[in-house]
C-alpha positions as CSV (number, residue, x, y, z in Angstrom):
1,X,0.0,0.0,0.0
2,X,1.4,3.5,-0.9
3,X,0.8,6.1,1.8
4,X,1.3,9.8,1.5
5,X,4.9,10.9,1.5
6,X,5.1,13.0,4.6
7,X,8.9,13.0,4.7
8,X,11.4,15.9,4.2
9,X,12.0,14.5,0.8
10,X,8.3,14.6,0.1
11,X,8.2,18.4,0.8
12,X,11.3,18.8,-1.4
13,X,9.4,17.0,-4.2
14,X,6.4,19.2,-3.8
15,X,8.4,22.4,-4.0
16,X,10.6,21.3,-7.0
17,X,7.6,20.0,-8.9
18,X,5.7,23.3,-8.4
19,X,8.7,25.4,-9.5
20,X,9.3,23.3,-12.7
21,X,5.7,22.7,-13.7
22,X,4.0,26.0,-12.6
23,X,6.9,28.6,-12.4
24,X,8.8,27.5,-15.5
25,X,12.0,26.6,-13.8
26,X,14.5,24.1,-15.3
27,X,15.7,21.2,-13.2
28,X,19.4,21.6,-12.2
29,X,21.8,18.7,-11.7
30,X,24.1,18.6,-8.7
31,X,26.9,17.3,-10.9
32,X,26.9,20.5,-12.9
33,X,27.7,22.5,-9.8
34,X,31.3,23.9,-9.9
35,X,32.3,23.8,-6.2
36,X,35.5,25.9,-6.8
37,X,33.5,28.8,-8.2
38,X,30.0,28.2,-6.6
39,X,28.1,28.3,-10.0
40,X,26.0,25.9,-12.0
41,X,28.4,25.7,-14.9
42,X,26.0,24.0,-17.3
43,X,23.3,26.7,-16.9
44,X,25.8,29.6,-16.9
45,X,27.3,28.3,-20.2
46,X,23.9,27.7,-21.7
47,X,22.7,31.3,-20.9
48,X,25.8,33.0,-22.3
49,X,25.9,30.8,-25.4
50,X,22.3,31.6,-26.3
51,X,22.3,35.3,-25.5
52,X,26.0,36.4,-26.2
53,X,27.3,33.7,-28.6
54,X,30.4,35.7,-29.6
55,X,31.4,36.2,-26.0
56,X,30.8,32.5,-25.2
57,X,33.1,31.6,-28.1
58,X,35.9,33.9,-26.9
59,X,35.6,32.5,-23.4
60,X,35.5,28.9,-24.7
61,X,32.9,28.1,-22.1
62,X,31.9,24.7,-23.5
63,X,35.3,23.1,-22.8
64,X,37.9,23.1,-20.1
65,X,40.2,25.8,-21.2
66,X,42.5,28.6,-19.8
67,X,40.0,31.2,-21.1
68,X,37.1,29.6,-19.2
69,X,39.2,29.3,-16.0
70,X,40.2,33.0,-16.3
71,X,36.6,34.1,-16.7
72,X,35.3,31.9,-13.8
73,X,38.1,33.3,-11.6
74,X,37.2,36.9,-12.6
75,X,33.4,36.2,-12.0
76,X,34.1,34.7,-8.6
77,X,36.3,37.7,-7.6
78,X,33.6,40.2,-8.7
79,X,30.9,38.3,-6.7
80,X,33.3,38.3,-3.6
81,X,33.9,42.1,-4.1
82,X,30.4,43.3,-5.0
83,X,28.0,40.5,-4.0
84,X,25.7,38.4,-6.2
85,X,22.9,41.0,-6.4
86,X,25.1,43.7,-7.9
87,X,26.8,41.2,-10.3
88,X,23.4,40.1,-11.6
89,X,22.2,43.7,-12.0
90,X,25.3,45.1,-13.7
91,X,27.1,42.1,-15.2
92,X,30.9,41.7,-15.3
93,X,33.6,43.4,-17.4
94,X,36.2,40.9,-18.5
95,X,39.0,41.8,-20.9
96,X,37.3,43.5,-23.9
97,X,33.9,42.1,-23.0
98,X,31.0,43.4,-21.0
99,X,29.1,40.3,-20.0
100,X,25.4,40.5,-19.2
101,X,24.5,37.9,-16.6
102,X,20.8,38.7,-16.2
103,X,18.0,40.4,-18.2
104,X,15.8,42.5,-15.9
105,X,12.0,43.1,-15.9
106,X,10.7,44.3,-19.2
107,X,8.8,47.6,-19.4
108,X,5.3,47.4,-20.7
109,X,5.0,47.2,-24.5
110,X,8.7,46.6,-24.9
111,X,8.7,43.4,-26.9
112,X,12.5,43.1,-27.3
113,X,13.0,43.4,-23.5
114,X,10.4,40.8,-22.9
115,X,12.1,38.4,-25.3
116,X,15.5,39.0,-23.5
117,X,13.9,38.4,-20.1
118,X,12.5,35.1,-21.2
119,X,16.0,33.9,-22.1
120,X,16.9,33.9,-18.4
121,X,17.3,30.4,-17.0
122,X,15.7,30.0,-13.6
123,X,16.7,26.6,-12.2
124,X,16.3,24.5,-9.0
125,X,18.7,21.8,-7.9
126,X,17.9,19.1,-5.4
127,X,20.4,17.7,-2.9
128,X,23.0,20.3,-3.9
129,X,26.5,18.9,-3.1
130,X,28.2,22.2,-2.2
131,X,31.3,21.3,-0.2
132,X,34.8,21.3,-1.6
133,X,36.1,19.2,1.3
134,X,33.3,16.9,2.3
135,X,31.9,15.9,-1.0
136,X,28.9,14.0,0.3
137,X,27.5,17.0,2.2
138,X,24.3,18.2,0.5
139,X,21.8,21.1,0.9
140,X,18.2,20.2,0.4
141,X,17.8,22.7,-2.5
142,X,19.4,25.5,-4.3
143,X,17.8,28.1,-6.7
144,X,19.9,29.6,-9.5
145,X,19.5,32.3,-12.1
146,X,21.6,31.7,-15.2
147,X,23.8,29.4,-13.1
148,X,24.4,32.0,-10.4
149,X,23.2,31.0,-6.9
150,X,20.4,33.1,-5.5
151,X,19.0,31.1,-2.6
152,X,19.7,28.0,-0.6
153,X,17.1,25.9,1.4
154,X,17.0,23.5,4.3
155,X,13.6,21.8,4.5
156,X,12.0,20.2,7.6
157,X,8.6,18.5,8.2
158,X,6.4,18.9,11.2
159,X,4.8,15.6,10.5
160,X,8.1,13.9,11.2
161,X,8.6,16.0,14.4
162,X,11.0,18.4,12.9
163,X,10.3,22.1,12.4
164,X,11.7,25.2,10.8
165,X,13.7,25.7,14.0
166,X,15.6,22.4,13.3
167,X,16.4,23.8,9.8
168,X,17.8,27.0,11.4
169,X,19.9,24.9,13.8
170,X,21.2,22.9,10.8
171,X,22.4,26.1,9.1
172,X,24.0,27.3,12.4
173,X,25.7,24.1,13.4
174,X,26.2,22.0,10.3
175,X,26.8,24.4,7.5
176,X,30.4,25.8,7.6
177,X,30.2,29.6,6.8
178,X,33.7,29.3,5.2
179,X,32.3,27.2,2.4
180,X,32.2,29.3,-0.8
181,X,28.5,29.1,-1.3
182,X,27.8,30.3,2.3
183,X,30.2,33.3,2.2
184,X,28.9,36.8,2.5
185,X,27.2,38.1,-0.6
186,X,27.5,34.8,-2.5
187,X,23.7,34.1,-2.2
188,X,20.9,36.7,-1.8
189,X,19.2,34.6,1.0
190,X,19.2,31.3,2.8
191,X,15.8,29.9,3.7
192,X,14.8,27.5,6.5
193,X,11.4,26.1,5.7
194,X,8.8,23.6,7.0
195,X,5.2,23.1,6.2
196,X,4.1,25.9,8.6
197,X,6.9,28.5,8.8
198,X,9.7,30.2,6.9
199,X,12.8,31.9,8.3
200,X,15.5,33.6,6.3
201,X,19.1,34.7,6.8
202,X,21.3,36.9,4.6
203,X,24.6,36.3,6.3
204,X,25.6,32.9,7.6
205,X,28.0,33.2,10.6
206,X,27.7,29.8,12.3
207,X,26.0,30.1,15.7
208,X,25.8,33.9,15.3
209,X,23.6,33.6,12.2
210,X,20.4,35.7,12.6
211,X,17.3,34.2,11.0
212,X,14.3,36.6,10.5
213,X,10.7,35.4,10.1
214,X,9.5,35.3,6.5
215,X,5.8,34.6,7.4
216,X,2.5,36.2,6.4
217,X,1.3,36.5,10.0
218,X,-1.9,35.1,11.4
219,X,-4.7,36.7,13.6
220,X,-2.4,39.8,14.0
221,X,0.3,37.5,15.4
222,X,3.2,35.4,14.1
223,X,3.0,32.3,11.8
224,X,0.9,31.6,8.7
225,X,-2.8,31.1,8.2
226,X,-4.1,27.7,7.1
227,X,-4.2,27.3,3.4
228,X,-7.4,25.7,2.1
229,X,-5.6,24.8,-1.2
230,X,-2.3,23.3,0.1
231,X,0.6,23.8,2.5
232,X,0.6,26.9,4.7
233,X,4.0,27.9,3.4
234,X,3.4,27.4,-0.3
235,X,3.4,31.2,-0.9
236,X,7.2,30.9,-0.8
237,X,7.4,28.9,-4.0
238,X,4.1,29.8,-5.6
239,X,4.4,33.6,-5.1
240,X,7.9,34.7,-4.0
241,X,10.0,32.4,-6.2
242,X,8.1,33.1,-9.4
243,X,10.3,34.6,-12.1
244,X,8.6,38.1,-12.0
245,X,8.5,38.3,-8.2
246,X,12.0,37.1,-7.6
247,X,13.3,39.5,-10.3
248,X,11.4,42.4,-8.7
249,X,13.0,41.6,-5.3
250,X,16.5,41.5,-6.9
251,X,16.0,44.7,-8.8
252,X,14.2,46.8,-6.2
253,X,14.6,45.5,-2.7
254,X,17.7,43.2,-2.1
255,X,20.9,45.1,-1.6
256,X,24.2,45.3,0.2
257,X,24.7,48.4,2.3
258,X,27.7,49.7,4.2
259,X,27.3,50.6,7.8
260,X,29.7,52.7,9.8
261,X,30.1,52.3,13.6
262,X,29.9,55.9,14.8
263,X,32.1,55.1,17.9
264,X,34.9,53.0,16.3
265,X,34.6,54.4,12.7
266,X,34.8,50.9,11.3
267,X,32.7,50.0,8.3
268,X,31.0,46.7,7.7
269,X,28.8,45.5,4.9
270,X,25.3,44.2,5.5
271,X,23.1,42.3,3.0
272,X,19.3,43.0,3.1
273,X,16.5,40.9,1.8
274,X,12.9,42.1,2.4
275,X,10.7,40.5,5.0
276,X,7.3,39.3,3.8
277,X,5.3,42.2,5.3
278,X,7.7,44.8,3.9
279,X,7.4,43.4,0.4
280,X,3.6,43.2,0.7
281,X,3.1,46.7,1.9
282,X,5.3,48.4,-0.7
283,X,3.8,46.3,-3.5
284,X,0.2,47.0,-2.4
285,X,0.9,50.8,-2.0
286,X,2.5,50.9,-5.5
287,X,-0.4,49.0,-7.1
288,X,-3.0,51.2,-5.4
289,X,-1.2,54.5,-6.5
290,X,-0.8,53.2,-10.0
291,X,-4.6,52.5,-10.2
292,X,-5.9,55.7,-8.4
293,X,-3.2,58.3,-9.1
294,X,-2.2,61.1,-6.8
295,X,-4.4,62.6,-4.0
296,X,-5.0,59.6,-1.7
297,X,-4.1,59.0,1.9
298,X,-2.6,55.9,3.3
299,X,-2.0,54.9,6.9
300,X,0.6,52.1,7.4
301,X,0.5,50.9,11.0
302,X,3.8,49.0,11.5
303,X,5.0,48.3,14.9
304,X,8.5,48.9,16.2
305,X,10.6,46.0,14.9
306,X,8.9,46.0,11.5
307,X,11.8,47.5,9.6
308,X,10.0,50.8,8.8
309,X,13.1,52.5,7.6
310,X,13.7,50.1,4.8
311,X,10.0,50.0,3.9
312,X,10.0,53.8,3.6
313,X,13.3,53.8,1.6
314,X,12.0,51.1,-0.9
315,X,8.7,52.9,-1.3
316,X,10.3,56.3,-1.9
317,X,12.7,54.9,-4.5
318,X,9.9,53.0,-6.4
319,X,7.4,55.9,-6.3
320,X,10.0,57.9,-8.3
321,X,9.6,55.6,-11.3
322,X,5.9,54.9,-11.0
323,X,3.9,55.7,-14.1
324,X,0.3,55.9,-15.0
325,X,-0.6,55.9,-18.8
326,X,3.1,56.5,-19.6
327,X,3.4,59.6,-17.4
328,X,5.0,59.9,-13.9
329,X,2.5,59.9,-11.1
330,X,4.6,62.2,-8.9
331,X,7.0,65.1,-9.7
332,X,8.7,64.9,-6.2
333,X,8.7,62.6,-3.2
334,X,9.1,64.4,0.0
335,X,10.1,62.4,3.1
336,X,9.5,64.0,6.5
337,X,11.5,62.5,9.2
338,X,13.2,63.2,12.5
339,X,15.6,60.4,12.2
340,X,19.2,60.9,10.9
341,X,19.5,57.2,10.4
342,X,16.5,57.2,8.0
343,X,18.1,59.9,5.9
344,X,21.2,57.8,5.5
345,X,19.2,54.7,4.9
346,X,17.2,56.2,2.0
347,X,20.5,57.5,0.5
348,X,22.1,54.1,0.8
349,X,19.1,52.3,-0.6
350,X,18.9,54.5,-3.6
351,X,22.7,54.5,-4.1
352,X,22.5,50.8,-4.7
353,X,19.9,51.3,-7.5
354,X,20.8,54.7,-9.1
355,X,23.3,57.6,-9.0
356,X,22.3,59.0,-5.7
357,X,23.5,62.6,-6.3
358,X,21.1,63.2,-9.1
359,X,18.1,61.8,-7.2
360,X,18.2,62.8,-3.5
361,X,18.3,66.3,-1.9
362,X,18.4,67.1,1.8
363,X,16.4,70.2,2.4
364,X,17.7,72.1,5.4
365,X,17.1,75.8,4.8
366,X,14.9,78.3,3.0
367,X,14.9,77.9,-0.7
368,X,16.2,74.3,-0.7
369,X,13.0,72.8,-1.7
370,X,12.4,75.2,-4.6
371,X,16.0,74.7,-5.8
372,X,15.8,70.9,-5.6
373,X,12.5,70.9,-7.6
374,X,14.2,73.1,-10.2
375,X,17.2,70.8,-10.3
376,X,15.0,67.8,-10.9
377,X,15.8,66.1,-7.6
378,X,13.1,63.4,-7.2
379,X,13.4,62.6,-3.5
380,X,13.6,65.5,-1.0
381,X,14.3,64.6,2.6
382,X,13.5,67.1,5.3
383,X,12.9,67.2,9.1
384,X,9.7,68.1,10.8
385,X,11.4,71.2,12.2
386,X,12.8,72.5,8.9
387,X,9.6,71.9,6.9
388,X,7.9,75.2,7.6
389,X,11.1,77.2,6.7
390,X,11.5,75.4,3.4
391,X,7.8,75.6,2.5
392,X,7.5,79.3,3.2
393,X,9.7,80.0,0.2
394,X,7.8,78.0,-2.4
395,X,6.3,79.7,-5.5
396,X,2.9,79.3,-7.1
397,X,4.4,77.1,-9.9
398,X,4.7,74.1,-7.6
399,X,1.0,74.0,-6.9
400,X,0.6,72.3,-10.2
401,X,3.1,69.6,-9.3
402,X,2.1,66.3,-7.9
403,X,3.7,65.3,-4.6
404,X,4.1,62.1,-2.6
405,X,4.6,63.0,1.1
406,X,5.9,60.2,3.2
407,X,5.7,60.8,6.9
408,X,7.9,58.8,9.2
409,X,6.5,58.2,12.7
410,X,3.3,60.1,12.5
411,X,3.5,60.9,16.2
412,X,6.5,63.2,15.9
413,X,5.7,66.4,17.7
414,X,4.9,69.4,15.5
415,X,2.9,72.5,15.8
416,X,-0.5,72.7,14.1
417,X,0.2,75.9,12.1
418,X,3.0,74.2,10.3
419,X,0.7,71.7,8.7
420,X,-1.7,74.4,7.5
421,X,1.3,76.3,6.0
422,X,2.6,73.2,4.3
423,X,-0.8,72.5,2.8
424,X,-1.0,76.1,1.5
425,X,2.4,75.9,-0.1
426,X,1.7,72.7,-1.9
427,X,-1.9,73.0,-2.8
428,X,-3.5,74.8,-5.8
429,X,-6.7,75.6,-4.0
430,X,-5.9,76.6,-0.4
431,X,-5.8,80.3,0.6
432,X,-4.4,82.1,3.7
433,X,-7.9,82.6,5.2
434,X,-8.5,78.9,5.2
435,X,-5.6,78.3,7.6
436,X,-6.7,76.6,10.9
437,X,-4.7,75.5,13.9
438,X,-4.6,71.8,14.9
439,X,-6.2,71.1,18.3
440,X,-3.6,68.5,19.3
441,X,0.0,69.8,19.9
442,X,1.8,66.5,20.5
443,X,0.9,64.6,17.2
444,X,2.3,65.3,13.8
445,X,0.0,68.0,12.5
446,X,0.2,66.5,9.0
447,X,-1.6,63.5,10.4
448,X,-4.4,65.7,11.8
449,X,-4.9,68.4,9.2
450,X,-8.3,68.1,7.6
451,X,-7.1,70.1,4.6
452,X,-5.5,67.3,2.7
453,X,-4.1,68.3,-0.6
454,X,-5.7,67.2,-3.9
455,X,-2.3,67.2,-5.6
456,X,-0.5,65.1,-3.0
457,X,-0.6,61.5,-1.7
458,X,0.2,61.0,1.9
459,X,1.9,57.9,3.2
460,X,1.9,58.0,7.0
461,X,4.0,55.3,8.8
462,X,3.3,55.0,12.5
463,X,3.4,52.3,15.2
464,X,0.6,53.7,17.4
465,X,-2.0,55.8,15.5
466,X,-4.5,57.9,17.5
467,X,-8.2,57.7,16.7
468,X,-7.9,61.1,15.0
469,X,-5.0,59.8,12.8
470,X,-7.1,56.8,11.8
471,X,-10.0,59.1,10.9
472,X,-7.8,61.2,8.7
473,X,-5.7,58.6,7.0
474,X,-7.4,55.3,7.6
475,X,-9.6,53.5,5.1
476,X,-13.3,54.2,5.9
477,X,-15.4,51.2,6.6
478,X,-19.2,51.9,6.9
479,X,-20.8,49.8,9.7
480,X,-24.4,48.4,9.7
481,X,-25.4,51.0,12.4
482,X,-24.5,53.8,10.0
483,X,-21.2,54.7,11.8
484,X,-17.9,54.7,10.0
485,X,-14.9,52.8,11.3
486,X,-11.4,53.5,10.0
487,X,-8.6,51.0,9.6
488,X,-5.0,51.1,8.3
489,X,-4.2,50.4,4.7
490,X,-1.7,47.8,6.0
491,X,-0.6,46.7,9.5
492,X,2.2,44.7,11.1
493,X,1.1,44.5,14.7
494,X,2.8,44.8,18.1
495,X,1.6,41.3,18.8
496,X,3.3,40.0,15.7
497,X,6.5,41.9,16.4
498,X,6.6,40.5,19.9
499,X,5.8,36.9,18.9
500,X,8.4,37.1,16.1
501,X,11.0,38.3,18.7
502,X,11.7,41.8,17.3
503,X,10.5,43.7,20.3
504,X,9.8,42.7,23.9
505,X,6.4,42.5,25.7
506,X,6.7,45.4,28.1
507,X,3.4,44.4,29.9
508,X,4.8,41.0,30.9
509,X,6.5,42.5,33.9
510,X,4.4,45.7,34.4
511,X,3.8,46.1,38.1
512,X,2.0,48.7,40.1
513,X,3.8,49.6,43.3
514,X,1.2,47.9,45.5
515,X,1.5,44.7,43.7
516,X,5.2,45.0,43.8
517,X,5.0,45.3,47.6
518,X,2.9,42.2,47.8
519,X,5.4,40.3,45.5
520,X,8.3,41.4,47.7
521,X,6.7,40.0,50.8
522,X,7.0,36.6,49.2
523,X,10.7,36.9,48.4
524,X,12.6,34.9,50.9
525,X,16.3,34.0,51.3
526,X,17.4,36.0,48.2
527,X,21.1,36.7,48.8
528,X,21.1,39.7,46.4
529,X,18.0,41.3,47.9
530,X,17.9,42.9,51.4
531,X,14.2,42.1,51.9
532,X,13.8,43.7,55.3
533,X,15.3,47.0,54.3
534,X,13.4,47.2,51.0
535,X,10.1,46.0,52.5
536,X,10.5,48.7,55.2
537,X,10.7,51.5,52.6
538,X,8.0,49.9,50.4
539,X,5.7,49.4,53.4
540,X,6.2,53.0,54.5
541,X,5.5,54.2,51.1
542,X,2.5,52.0,50.2
543,X,0.8,52.2,53.6
544,X,1.3,56.0,54.1
545,X,0.6,56.6,50.3
546,X,3.3,59.3,50.6
547,X,4.1,61.5,47.6
548,X,7.6,62.4,48.8
549,X,10.0,62.3,45.9
550,X,12.9,61.4,48.1
551,X,11.2,58.2,49.3
552,X,10.3,57.1,45.8
553,X,13.9,57.9,44.6
554,X,15.3,55.6,47.3
555,X,12.9,52.8,46.2
556,X,14.0,53.2,42.6
557,X,17.7,53.2,43.3
558,X,17.5,50.3,45.7
559,X,15.5,48.3,43.2
560,X,17.8,49.1,40.3
561,X,20.9,48.3,42.2
562,X,19.7,45.0,43.6
563,X,17.2,43.6,41.1
564,X,18.5,45.0,37.8
565,X,22.3,45.4,38.3
566,X,22.4,42.6,40.9
567,X,21.0,40.2,38.3
568,X,23.2,41.7,35.5
569,X,20.3,42.4,33.2
570,X,21.4,42.9,29.6
571,X,24.8,41.5,30.6
572,X,25.2,44.3,33.2
573,X,24.5,47.1,30.7
574,X,20.9,47.8,31.7
575,X,19.6,51.4,31.9
576,X,16.5,52.8,33.5
577,X,14.1,55.6,32.7
578,X,12.3,57.7,35.3
579,X,9.0,59.1,33.9
580,X,7.8,62.2,35.8
581,X,4.7,64.4,35.6
582,X,6.4,67.8,34.9
583,X,9.7,69.5,34.2
584,X,10.0,70.7,37.9
585,X,9.3,67.1,39.0
586,X,12.1,65.8,36.7
587,X,14.5,68.3,38.1
588,X,13.6,67.4,41.7
589,X,14.0,63.7,40.9
590,X,17.4,64.4,39.3
591,X,18.7,66.0,42.6
592,X,17.0,63.4,44.9
593,X,18.4,60.4,43.0
594,X,21.9,62.0,42.8
595,X,21.9,62.7,46.5
596,X,20.9,59.1,47.4
597,X,23.4,57.6,45.0
598,X,26.2,59.7,46.7
599,X,25.0,58.5,50.1
600,X,25.0,54.9,49.1
601,X,28.3,55.4,47.3
602,X,26.9,53.7,44.2
603,X,28.8,54.1,40.9
604,X,25.9,55.4,38.7
605,X,25.1,58.8,37.3
606,X,21.9,60.4,36.1
607,X,20.9,62.4,33.1
608,X,17.8,64.7,33.0
609,X,16.0,65.7,29.8
610,X,13.6,68.6,29.3
611,X,13.1,71.6,27.0
612,X,13.8,75.2,27.7
613,X,15.2,77.2,30.7
614,X,13.5,76.9,34.2
615,X,14.0,78.4,37.6
616,X,15.0,76.0,40.4
617,X,16.4,76.9,43.8
618,X,16.6,80.6,42.8
619,X,18.7,79.8,39.7
620,X,18.0,79.5,36.0
621,X,18.7,75.9,34.9
622,X,18.7,74.0,31.6
623,X,19.3,70.3,30.9
624,X,22.8,71.2,29.7
625,X,23.8,73.1,32.9
626,X,22.5,70.3,35.1
627,X,24.0,67.4,33.0
628,X,27.3,69.2,32.3
629,X,27.2,68.5,28.5
630,X,25.2,69.7,25.5
631,X,21.6,68.5,24.9
632,X,22.4,66.8,21.6
633,X,24.7,64.4,23.5
634,X,22.0,62.9,25.7
635,X,21.2,59.9,23.5
636,X,24.9,59.0,23.2
637,X,25.8,59.6,26.8
638,X,23.1,57.4,28.4
639,X,24.5,54.4,26.5
640,X,27.9,55.1,28.1
641,X,29.0,54.3,31.7
642,X,28.6,55.5,34.4
643,X,25.2,56.9,33.2
644,X,22.3,54.6,34.2
645,X,19.2,56.8,34.9
646,X,17.5,59.0,32.3
647,X,14.9,61.2,34.0
648,X,12.3,62.8,31.7
649,X,8.9,64.6,31.7
650,X,7.8,64.6,28.1
651,X,11.0,64.3,26.2
652,X,12.1,60.9,24.8
653,X,8.6,59.4,25.3
654,X,8.1,58.9,21.5
655,X,10.5,57.7,18.8
656,X,13.4,57.0,21.2
657,X,14.9,53.6,20.6
658,X,17.7,52.6,23.0
659,X,18.0,48.7,23.3
660,X,19.8,49.1,26.7
661,X,16.7,50.5,28.3
662,X,15.4,47.8,30.6
663,X,13.6,49.3,33.6
664,X,11.1,52.1,33.9
665,X,9.9,53.9,37.0
666,X,6.6,55.7,36.3
667,X,5.4,58.6,38.5
668,X,3.0,60.2,36.1
669,X,-0.6,59.6,34.9
670,X,-0.6,57.6,31.7
671,X,-3.6,56.6,29.5
672,X,-4.5,55.7,26.0
673,X,-1.8,56.2,23.3
674,X,0.5,58.0,25.8
675,X,0.7,54.9,27.9
676,X,1.6,52.7,24.9
677,X,4.2,55.1,23.6
678,X,5.8,55.6,27.0
679,X,6.1,52.0,28.0
680,X,7.2,51.0,24.5
681,X,10.5,52.9,25.1
682,X,11.6,49.6,26.7
683,X,10.6,47.2,24.0
684,X,13.7,47.3,21.7
685,X,15.4,44.0,21.4
686,X,19.1,43.3,22.3
687,X,20.9,40.0,22.1
688,X,21.3,39.9,25.9
689,X,17.9,41.4,26.8
690,X,15.4,38.8,27.9
691,X,12.9,40.8,29.8
692,X,11.9,44.3,30.9
693,X,10.5,45.7,34.1
694,X,8.1,48.6,34.9
695,X,7.4,49.8,38.4
696,X,4.4,52.2,38.4
697,X,3.8,54.5,41.3
698,X,0.8,56.2,39.8
699,X,-1.4,54.2,37.5
700,X,-3.8,51.2,37.9
701,X,-3.5,48.0,35.9
702,X,-6.9,48.4,34.1
703,X,-5.9,51.8,32.6
704,X,-2.7,50.4,31.2
705,X,-4.3,47.2,29.9
706,X,-7.1,49.2,28.2
707,X,-4.5,51.4,26.5
708,X,-2.6,48.4,25.1
709,X,-5.7,46.4,24.1
710,X,-6.0,48.3,20.8
711,X,-2.5,47.2,19.8
712,X,-1.9,43.9,21.6
713,X,-4.0,41.8,24.0
714,X,-1.7,40.5,26.7
715,X,-1.8,39.3,30.3
716,X,-0.3,41.5,32.9
717,X,2.0,39.7,35.3
718,X,0.9,41.1,38.6
719,X,-2.5,39.5,38.6
720,X,-2.9,36.4,40.7
721,X,-2.5,33.0,39.0
722,X,-3.5,29.6,40.1
723,X,-0.7,27.1,39.3
724,X,-3.0,24.1,39.9
725,X,-5.4,25.0,37.1
726,X,-4.8,22.0,34.8
727,X,-7.6,20.4,32.8
728,X,-7.9,17.1,31.1
729,X,-6.7,17.9,27.6
730,X,-8.4,15.1,25.7
731,X,-11.9,15.8,27.1
732,X,-11.5,19.5,26.5
733,X,-10.5,19.0,22.8
734,X,-13.5,16.6,22.3
735,X,-15.8,19.1,24.0
736,X,-14.6,22.1,22.0
737,X,-14.9,20.1,18.8
738,X,-11.4,21.0,17.5
739,X,-11.7,18.1,15.1
740,X,-14.7,16.1,13.8
741,X,-14.9,12.3,13.3
742,X,-15.3,13.1,9.6
743,X,-12.0,15.0,9.5
744,X,-10.2,12.1,11.1
745,X,-11.7,9.5,8.7
746,X,-10.9,11.8,5.7
747,X,-7.3,12.3,6.8
748,X,-6.7,8.6,7.4
749,X,-8.3,7.6,4.1
750,X,-6.2,10.1,2.1
751,X,-3.0,9.2,3.9
752,X,-3.4,5.5,3.5
753,X,-4.2,5.9,-0.2
754,X,-1.0,7.9,-0.9
755,X,-2.7,11.2,-1.6
756,X,-0.4,14.2,-2.4
757,X,0.9,16.1,0.7
758,X,-1.0,19.3,-0.2
759,X,-4.4,17.5,0.4
760,X,-3.5,16.5,4.0
761,X,-2.4,19.9,5.4
762,X,-5.6,21.8,4.8
763,X,-7.4,19.3,7.1
764,X,-4.7,19.4,9.8
765,X,-4.4,23.2,9.6
766,X,-8.2,23.7,9.9
767,X,-8.1,21.8,13.2
768,X,-5.1,23.9,14.4
769,X,-6.9,27.1,13.4
770,X,-9.9,26.1,15.5
771,X,-7.6,25.3,18.4
772,X,-5.8,28.6,18.1
773,X,-8.8,30.9,17.4
774,X,-11.8,29.4,19.2
775,X,-10.3,28.2,22.5
776,X,-9.6,30.7,25.2
777,X,-6.4,30.7,27.3
778,X,-7.7,28.0,29.7
């Protein structure tokens, strides 16, 4: 009797069959793989012979010859120097010849370009024997274009108790990164795949290899939804690896960028391949703009950890070339950001696709925007602060132009009048008398202005949109009761980012001070924690409900020293934020914490952050006079020893990303979006950061939970739990009807009769979906 092939090899067969029969790939042969140069020699030869016969003859590719050896040596050197992506895009110069190695996407109605593109040879090789030393070692699969390696694959199978994580471990432990095929830039991407999940890595470094999720997401979380037509991960080979899609990725997304360490000055190269949600959002935005033209608004709600900077850079670059009926949709792309890093990222991204000097301008002063538009610069980057200055100088002629305005982090602070001025400067039909001031002073006024321009499209990227932001930019969705709900054009949720490990769940260890006191009473015999002394202070504070800053400062310092530094959080590098209700409070905390640190002879220092000049103790003070260094150094200094406490009122509560922030002490009312933004300052991931901690002196659990519920439903640690709450799993599953007798019979029948693997998974995945979606936590 032939049963269904549920083995790893069965998954391999499924993928290869689909690529050859549906995607038009050719089958590769492992014997054609040249280990010394990491190319499929047969496919490389066939491509050059059919597209550049004179070159093929000069290189004598069809026989073992000195000419062929020289060319392969040259090709290998160029891939080592520039990376496979650049070599594919630009080809290789060798002696008198410029050798094309890939024909890119044809433009519409260009028959010649289409014919050339169709001559590319996309191939897939099973059990690729890649190693020069251990010749029996084989990868499950390799994908090549014209004989050049693009992607490698390790496949696993949940039905044989192995998962995508086992594939990741195989890459980390069993695949030597010194092998030519695995060296930096030699392949665009390495995929670990099972029937439910995909992970990817662009730089194999043994145990240090970093694999990112390449999943669609499910129910606003990680993973992939069940696929009624086959395997949950078949989007990888049926969508991503198709010829047009893979070509688009190689032409417009994948790249090698150079990063410079600001402290050491050292440069290092980094290869980038888009994550699934990045690819999806940029493609969906481009498709929508191409269909509807300029003048629409888009809200992209992408959590921290989503790679917003790259998404924005890829979108900006591709909006430049976007056409509708043969005419450019936009004259200029304006990127409004407060992040220096994004400015550099956009330049780096475009540099790898075009001559950057001709395309990008950085508008910093009056007249820049006008000059750049005259010079034909397509992407103009500016900051929120500089925007009004630049816009004030614009002439009437630009009101006829079409603009794409990309707003990074829509919650950057900006005055309302700026937005109205900006709209006037860019719009053909807004006059001075129409100017109105935004009612909210802490949200990017662009996001709240009701006078959206008819000649501009807005793309607002934010992690935590306010209701107002959703109203202005979200897609309207009429409800049966006549009301209109608004939702983002695309979202990558906080829940998904947490489950995929890009940010930490700050609510996991969120603790109001009363709960903390109850927890501390249960701590016994902890050598690092002086329970009596700490309890004394806590009891005094909790039971007297004192508001004395000195008392709270002592509790914070004692906790930080014993529970954060004592346990060497983030490898002993942890920092803390103190959130206060006003600038005067921040200054008072600064002095109180400093005095107590001195009394206890602890080796930590504090930094205070606030705007403007204020009177304290009969003297005028600024953050610079108190800290002893300029304001623009705060972000750098807090990451340096001995600085450990950052004391703030409103500054640094949005858009501040320091992975070393571990602990937060809150002495300020927080609610709604403010609570989410504030607590999220702790969520950035770091290799040594495994948790975070919030001690709240002011707010109640319910307020914080309600604030986060719009973004991520989670359980707050400090609530009581019953460790004995275990139920009989079998009876529960039966009672909740996770599976039906018909499904069991159907599955067994298909399996025993050797049905294709794709027919089994929809049945299993449907049961898993019921289990995940319909059952509550218990």
